[in-house]
PyMOL commands that place a pseudoatom at each C-alpha (Angstrom):
pseudoatom trace, name=CA, resn=MET, resi=1, chain=A, elem=C, hetatm=0, pos=[0.000, 0.000, 0.000]
pseudoatom trace, name=CA, resn=ALA, resi=2, chain=A, elem=C, hetatm=0, pos=[1.040, 3.542, -0.649]
pseudoatom trace, name=CA, resn=GLN, resi=3, chain=A, elem=C, hetatm=0, pos=[1.737, 5.697, 2.338]
pseudoatom trace, name=CA, resn=ILE, resi=4, chain=A, elem=C, hetatm=0, pos=[-0.635, 8.671, 2.675]
pseudoatom trace, name=CA, resn=LYS, resi=5, chain=A, elem=C, hetatm=0, pos=[1.237, 11.933, 3.234]
pseudoatom trace, name=CA, resn=ARG, resi=6, chain=A, elem=C, hetatm=0, pos=[-0.499, 14.602, 5.334]
pseudoatom trace, name=CA, resn=GLY, resi=7, chain=A, elem=C, hetatm=0, pos=[0.424, 18.165, 6.140]
pseudoatom trace, name=CA, resn=PHE, resi=8, chain=A, elem=C, hetatm=0, pos=[2.775, 20.640, 4.538]
pseudoatom trace, name=CA, resn=THR, resi=9, chain=A, elem=C, hetatm=0, pos=[6.502, 20.451, 3.977]
pseudoatom trace, name=CA, resn=ILE, resi=10, chain=A, elem=C, hetatm=0, pos=[8.809, 22.938, 5.662]
pseudoatom trace, name=CA, resn=VAL, resi=11, chain=A, elem=C, hetatm=0, pos=[9.602, 24.499, 2.275]
pseudoatom trace, name=CA, resn=GLU, resi=12, chain=A, elem=C, hetatm=0, pos=[5.923, 25.152, 1.588]
pseudoatom trace, name=CA, resn=LEU, resi=13, chain=A, elem=C, hetatm=0, pos=[5.495, 26.776, 4.989]
pseudoatom trace, name=CA, resn=ILE, resi=14, chain=A, elem=C, hetatm=0, pos=[8.558, 28.987, 4.483]
pseudoatom trace, name=CA, resn=VAL, resi=15, chain=A, elem=C, hetatm=0, pos=[7.317, 30.095, 1.051]
pseudoatom trace, name=CA, resn=VAL, resi=16, chain=A, elem=C, hetatm=0, pos=[3.902, 31.004, 2.458]
pseudoatom trace, name=CA, resn=MET, resi=17, chain=A, elem=C, hetatm=0, pos=[5.480, 32.913, 5.346]
pseudoatom trace, name=CA, resn=ALA, resi=18, chain=A, elem=C, hetatm=0, pos=[7.699, 34.833, 2.911]
pseudoatom trace, name=CA, resn=ILE, resi=19, chain=A, elem=C, hetatm=0, pos=[4.728, 35.787, 0.734]
pseudoatom trace, name=CA, resn=VAL, resi=20, chain=A, elem=C, hetatm=0, pos=[2.702, 36.917, 3.745]
pseudoatom trace, name=CA, resn=GLY, resi=21, chain=A, elem=C, hetatm=0, pos=[5.678, 38.922, 4.988]
pseudoatom trace, name=CA, resn=LEU, resi=22, chain=A, elem=C, hetatm=0, pos=[6.016, 40.698, 1.653]
pseudoatom trace, name=CA, resn=LEU, resi=23, chain=A, elem=C, hetatm=0, pos=[2.308, 41.519, 1.590]
pseudoatom trace, name=CA, resn=VAL, resi=24, chain=A, elem=C, hetatm=0, pos=[2.474, 42.935, 5.107]
pseudoatom trace, name=CA, resn=ALA, resi=25, chain=A, elem=C, hetatm=0, pos=[5.515, 45.031, 4.178]
pseudoatom trace, name=CA, resn=PHE, resi=26, chain=A, elem=C, hetatm=0, pos=[3.768, 46.445, 1.105]
pseudoatom trace, name=CA, resn=MET, resi=27, chain=A, elem=C, hetatm=0, pos=[0.664, 47.259, 3.113]
pseudoatom trace, name=CA, resn=PHE, resi=28, chain=A, elem=C, hetatm=0, pos=[2.708, 48.989, 5.806]
pseudoatom trace, name=CA, resn=VAL, resi=29, chain=A, elem=C, hetatm=0, pos=[4.430, 51.142, 3.199]
pseudoatom trace, name=CA, resn=ALA, resi=30, chain=A, elem=C, hetatm=0, pos=[1.152, 51.920, 1.437]
pseudoatom trace, name=CA, resn=LEU, resi=31, chain=A, elem=C, hetatm=0, pos=[-0.701, 52.756, 4.629]
pseudoatom trace, name=CA, resn=ASN, resi=32, chain=A, elem=C, hetatm=0, pos=[2.127, 54.382, 6.569]
pseudoatom trace, name=CA, resn=PRO, resi=33, chain=A, elem=C, hetatm=0, pos=[0.296, 56.090, 9.425]
pseudoatom trace, name=CA, resn=THR, resi=34, chain=A, elem=C, hetatm=0, pos=[3.155, 58.465, 10.205]
pseudoatom trace, name=CA, resn=ALA, resi=35, chain=A, elem=C, hetatm=0, pos=[3.198, 59.853, 6.680]
pseudoatom trace, name=CA, resn=ARG, resi=36, chain=A, elem=C, hetatm=0, pos=[-0.591, 60.245, 6.711]
pseudoatom trace, name=CA, resn=LEU, resi=37, chain=A, elem=C, hetatm=0, pos=[-0.425, 62.209, 9.967]
pseudoatom trace, name=CA, resn=GLU, resi=38, chain=A, elem=C, hetatm=0, pos=[2.329, 64.419, 8.561]
pseudoatom trace, name=CA, resn=GLN, resi=39, chain=A, elem=C, hetatm=0, pos=[0.218, 65.119, 5.473]
pseudoatom trace, name=CA, resn=ALA, resi=40, chain=A, elem=C, hetatm=0, pos=[-2.744, 66.055, 7.654]
pseudoatom trace, name=CA, resn=ARG, resi=41, chain=A, elem=C, hetatm=0, pos=[-0.608, 68.395, 9.771]
pseudoatom trace, name=CA, resn=ASP, resi=42, chain=A, elem=C, hetatm=0, pos=[0.839, 70.027, 6.653]
pseudoatom trace, name=CA, resn=ALA, resi=43, chain=A, elem=C, hetatm=0, pos=[-2.657, 70.595, 5.278]
pseudoatom trace, name=CA, resn=ILE, resi=44, chain=A, elem=C, hetatm=0, pos=[-3.727, 72.240, 8.540]
pseudoatom trace, name=CA, resn=ARG, resi=45, chain=A, elem=C, hetatm=0, pos=[-0.636, 74.458, 8.508]
pseudoatom trace, name=CA, resn=GLN, resi=46, chain=A, elem=C, hetatm=0, pos=[-1.282, 75.509, 4.911]
pseudoatom trace, name=CA, resn=LYS, resi=47, chain=A, elem=C, hetatm=0, pos=[-4.906, 76.309, 5.723]
pseudoatom trace, name=CA, resn=ASP, resi=48, chain=A, elem=C, hetatm=0, pos=[-3.879, 78.354, 8.756]
pseudoatom trace, name=CA, resn=THR, resi=49, chain=A, elem=C, hetatm=0, pos=[-1.261, 80.235, 6.734]
pseudoatom trace, name=CA, resn=ILE, resi=50, chain=A, elem=C, hetatm=0, pos=[-3.764, 81.103, 4.026]
pseudoatom trace, name=CA, resn=GLU, resi=51, chain=A, elem=C, hetatm=0, pos=[-6.330, 82.228, 6.615]
pseudoatom trace, name=CA, resn=SER, resi=52, chain=A, elem=C, hetatm=0, pos=[-3.793, 84.456, 8.363]
pseudoatom trace, name=CA, resn=GLU, resi=53, chain=A, elem=C, hetatm=0, pos=[-2.765, 86.051, 5.049]
pseudoatom trace, name=CA, resn=VAL, resi=54, chain=A, elem=C, hetatm=0, pos=[-6.390, 86.717, 4.131]
pseudoatom trace, name=CA, resn=ALA, resi=55, chain=A, elem=C, hetatm=0, pos=[-7.041, 88.282, 7.549]
pseudoatom trace, name=CA, resn=ARG, resi=56, chain=A, elem=C, hetatm=0, pos=[-4.331, 90.925, 7.042]
for i in range(1, 56): cmd.bond("trace and resi %d" % i, "trace and resi %d" % (i + 1))
show_as sticks, trace
zoom trace
């Protein structure tokens, strides 16, 4: 009789972990919260600068 093989090999698990790691890295770069906060602060500063120039 043939032996039934169950589960995943270590190579398959490593490949899946590498792919998941790459996806997480891409998502972190795409959704970088620090950069988003900096953009929001810059927008507020620009708005405040324009408002102060108009008020003069």
